[in-house]
C-alpha positions in Angstrom: 0.0 0.0 0.0 2.9 2.3 0.7 4.2 1.9 -2.9 0.8 3.1 -4.3 0.7 6.1 -2.0 4.3 7.2 -2.6 4.9 6.4 -6.2 1.9 5.4 -8.3 -0.6 8.1 -7.1 1.8 11.0 -7.6 2.7 9.7 -11.0 -0.9 9.4 -12.0 -1.6 12.9 -10.7 1.2 14.4 -12.8 -0.1 12.5 -15.9 -3.6 13.7 -15.3 -2.6 17.3 -14.9 -0.3 17.1 -18.0 -3.3 15.7 -20.0 -5.5 18.6 -18.9 -2.9 21.1 -19.9 -2.5 19.5 -23.3 -6.2 19.5 -23.9 -6.5 23.1 -22.8 -3.7 24.1 -25.2 -5.3 22.3 -28.1 -8.6 24.2 -27.6 -6.7 27.5 -27.3 -4.7 26.6 -30.4 -7.9 26.6 -32.5 -9.1 30.1 -31.6 -8.8 33.2 -33.8 -6.5 34.7 -31.2 -3.9 32.0 -31.8 -4.3 32.4 -35.6 -3.7 36.1 -35.2 -0.6 35.5 -33.1 0.8 33.1 -35.7 0.2 35.6 -38.5 1.8 38.4 -36.5 4.9 36.2 -35.7 5.2 35.3 -39.4 5.5 38.9 -40.5 7.5 40.3 -37.6 11.2 40.6 -38.5 13.8 39.3 -36.1 15.3 41.8 -33.8 18.9 41.0 -34.6 21.0 44.1 -34.9 24.5 44.7 -36.1 27.5 43.3 -34.3 29.3 45.5 -31.9 31.7 47.8 -33.7 34.4 48.2 -31.0 35.6 46.5 -27.9 33.8 48.8 -25.5 30.4 48.0 -27.1 31.2 44.3 -27.0 32.2 44.4 -23.3 29.0 46.4 -22.6 26.8 43.9 -24.3 28.5 41.0 -22.4 28.1 42.9 -19.1 24.4 43.5 -19.7 23.9 39.8 -20.6 25.8 38.8 -17.4 23.5 41.0 -15.3 20.4 39.6 -16.9 21.8 36.1 -16.3 22.4 36.8 -12.7 19.0 38.3 -12.2 17.0 35.7 -14.1 18.8 32.6 -13.0 21.2 33.3 -10.2 18.8 35.1 -7.9 16.0 32.5 -8.0 18.6 29.7 -7.6 20.1 31.5 -4.6 16.7 31.9 -3.0 15.8 28.3 -3.5 19.2 27.1 -2.2 18.8 29.2 1.0 15.2 27.9 1.5 16.3 24.3 1.1 19.3 24.9 3.4 17.1 26.4 6.1 14.6 23.6 5.8 17.4 21.0 6.2 18.8 22.8 9.3 15.4 22.8 11.0 15.1 19.0 10.8 
């Protein structure tokens, strides 16, 4: 009984939720809103600009990318790590 409660029931729950999400996306995919989004994406040009002309521009672009990386990946990872560390210390 323990195997069903610990392994099989959570797996079936995840499969059920995934199936619900897939069906919801299929219904949204058939709407006029989705067709408009696809048409807009097809005619929108890519936002790729020219390469940096000098070393200062290149280093600036790399610095901005590094700050974005730290904010978008490093900060949530640090918060998660601290929460997990705190939870393990309380046990």
